[in-house]
N, C-alpha and C positions, 0 to 999 in steps of 0.2 A: 973547488967550490961547486962545480957542476955535479960531481959524484955525490956530494952531500945533499944537494938539492934533489937529485934523482932518488936517493935513499929516502928522503923525507916524502917524496911523492909516492914511492912504493908503499911506505907504511901508511900514509894517509889514504891511499887507494885501497889498501887492505882493510883499514878501519871502515871506510865508506862501504866497501863490498860487504863486510860483516854486518853493518847496520842495515843495508838493503835486504840481506838474507833474513835477518831477524824481523824486519818490518813485514816481509812476505809471509813468514811463519805466523806472525801475530794476525795478519789479515786472513790467512787460511783458517786459523783457530776461530776467529770471529765469524767467518763465512760458514764454518761447520756448525756453529751454534745457532745460526739462523736457518732452521730447518722448516721453512714454510712450503706448503703445497700451493703453488700459484693458482692452479685451476680451482681448487676448493677453498683457498685462502684459510688454511688450517695450519696452526703452528704445531710442530712435532717436538715436544719436549718431554723430559722425564716426568714432570709433575702434572701435565695436562691430561684431561680426559676429553680430548678433542674428538669431534665427530668428523669422519672422513667419508666422502661419497666417492665410490669407485666401482666401475663395472656393474651397474644395476643393483648396487647394495650400499648400505651405510654400515660403518664400523665405528666402534668406540675404542680409543686408545686405552690399553690396560697396563702397559709398562714399556719402558725404554731402557736399553742398556747398550751404550755406545752406538754402533751403526745398525743395531737390530732392536726389535721390540715385539710386543704382542698386542693383538687387537681382539675384540669380540665382534662377531657377526651380529649387527644390531637389527637390520631390517632389509628385506628384499623389496626393491622399488622398480623392478624391471617389468617387462611385458613378455607374454608367451607361456609355453607349457613346460619349460625346462629352466632350472636354476642350479647354480653351483655355489657351494661354500668352499672357497679355495683353501689350499694349504697355507698360502701366504699372499700378501699384497706388497707392492713396492710403493713407498711413499717418499718422494724426494731422495731417492737412492738408498733408502732404509728398507730392509726386508722386515716385514711385520708378520709374524706367524699368527694364524687364527687359532685361538685356544679355547674359545667359548662361543656358544650360541645363546643369545639373550632372549628373554621373555618377549613374546609377540614378534619374533624375527620374521615369521611367516604368518602374519595375521591380517594384513591389509587386503583390500580387494584384489591387489596384484597377485597375491598368493592363491586366491580361489581358482585361478585358471591353471595352476601348476599340476602337471601329471608326473613329473620326475624331479627329484631334488638329489643332487650328487654332493656328498661331503668328501672333499679331497684331503682335508687335514687329518693327519694321524696323531695330532697332539691336543685334541679336544679334551678338556678336563671337566667341562660342565655344560649341560644343556638345561637352561632355566625352564621352569614350569610355564606352560603356555606358548613355548617357542613355535609350535606347529599348529596353533589353534585355528588358523584360517585356511588350511589346506582342504581341498575337495576330496570327495569319496574316491577311493582307489588310487590315491597318490602312492608312488613308489619312491622310497628313500634308499639311495645306494650309498654304501659306506665301504671303506677299505676292508677287504676280507680279513686281514689280520686284526681288525678292530670290531668285527661283526658282533660278537656277544657283548662286549663292553659298551659299544655305541647303542645297540638295541636296548640294553637295560636303561641307559641314560634317556633315550628318546621315549621309551614307554613310561618312565618315571616323570617325564615332562608333560605327559598327558596327550599323547597322539591319538587320533581317531582309531577305532577298532578295525576299520577296513583299510588301514594303511599297511603296506608291506615294506619291511626293511630287509634288504638283501646285500650280500657282499659282492664286490667286483674285483 
């Protein structure tokens, strides 16, 4: 009798263990779908065009695929004479590549004091018209050397000041 009882306990224990494993898997799936950025209170989902504020700039979600996605550099909101358009940002453990610079990204009074803008992203596919409308005379825009001609053409088409210099690094 004791052996049968032990066998029942072993099977019951295995069933309970399997149920606990399944429960944790379900909870992890639920946790993975709740991709909110606590500091900015922004939900990161495939369908959202959420605005994210990070490191002296705002970004707009443009796409999400699993644990990575894409964002557009929306606006510079920092202080000082130097700004960077990063290659990517991390939002709640998700790597978001910067693929676009939006209209008026550098148009506010914050942009007027900029002397140098560095574009680190090598996957920019669009610079919207007016993206650099607020920069001051003599601003230097540095871009990856491998993208110099492509990015110069996009920046000039966006309507940059004549006294702005685009150089490769």
